[in-house]
C-alpha positions, 0 to 999 in steps of 0.5 A, a space after each residue: 134785524 136791520 138791512 142797511 140801505 142798498 144791502 140785500 135782506 136776510 130774513 129767516 122764516 123758520 117753520 117751527 114758529 111760536 104761536 102768534 100773540 093773543 089778540 088781547 095783547 094789543 091792549 098794550 098799545 095804550 102803554 106805548 102811547 103813554 111812553 111815547 108822550 113822555 119821551 124826549 123823542 116825541 118832543 123832537 129832542 135828539 133826532 135828525 131834523 127834516 127839511 120840510 119835504 112832504 110826508 103822507 100818512 095812511 091809516 090802517 084797516 078800519 082806521 082814520 086820520 084821527 088816531 094818526 094825529 100824534 104821528 103827524 104832529 111829531 113829524 111837523 115838530 121835527 121839520 116835515 110837512 106831514 099830511 093826512 090822507 083824508 080817510 074817514 074810515 078805511 073800509 070799502 072798495 080797495 080800488 077806490 081807496 087806492 085811487 083816493 090815496 093816489 089823488 091825494 099823493 098827486 095833489 101833495 106832490 104837485 103843490 110841493 114840487 117834489 116826490 113825497 114819502 108815504 108812511 102807511 100803517 098796516 093796510 095803509 102800507 099796502 096802499 103806499 106800496 101800490 101808489 109807489 108802483 103805479 106812480 114812482 114819479 110821485 113817491 120817493 120812499 114808502 115806509 110800511 108799519 106792520 103791513 102784510 106785503 108777502 104772500 096772501 094778506 088774508 092768511 097773514 092776518 088774525 082770523 077775526 081780522 080776516 073775516 072783517 076784511 072779507 066783509 068790508 074790503 070787497 070790490 063791487 064786482 064780488 072779488 074777495 079782499 085778497 083779489 083786490 089786494 093783488 090788484 094793489 100790485 103786491 107782487 110787482 117789483 118796485 121801480 128802481 127810483 123808489 125805496 121801501 122800508 118795512 118795520 115789523 114786530 114779532 109781538 104783532 098779534 094782528 099780522 104775522 110778522 113774517 109777511 111784513 117784509 117786502 120781497 124786493 131785494 132792495 127793501 130794508 127790514 127793521 124789527 121793532 118791539 111793540 104791538 101792531 096797533 101801537 106801531 104808530 105810537 111806538 117810541 122806537 118806531 119814531 126814532 127809526 123813522 127820524 133816521 129813515 126820513 132824514 136819509 131819504 134822497 130828495 126827489 
């Protein structure tokens, strides 16, 4: 399901939903990468070209910039100034992690002379939204890939992931991870000048797909097919991204 730009989203959340896919199904992410690397889309063939504007790419929970190299390399090939977040390991104090992303966004926007697009995977998408809310002068478009933006992020995640998050994403004051994520402004409406697009998969075994659609009525919701981990290597995601980025107004 795709909500077109400017149109309200209509996403149904049925009570009787099939069980979440088993976590081991995420091993198919490797196959998604293999399919991507052998596709014409990865070579930049048949997709809209960029105009050199900056795109900041944020890793997910416990991730770093390295697994996002294929995505950043592809963005460079199709004409964007793709930037890494400078994240060595995405764990720690959420407020400090968001502050790090904010400083990075300030630097990139300052050096480019315009607002940027932030593409965030999972937890990175939450941080992308937080920065967009706090500094709309820096961000034109936030694109989230399998990010729990609706309701309680902890309840949306696989129980194993929730346990790890509660251990590794805790504020020094003792706040739980979700308390810190509330501080990431999930419930605050996005400023009118910022766009947000949420890509999600019903085959996601890490995050409940129903939580991956932002509550903002202006948001776009795009369903793709693949695993949670593989969203950053998914051929369909890349095809969608190329169109989204090309249609983002230059700020």
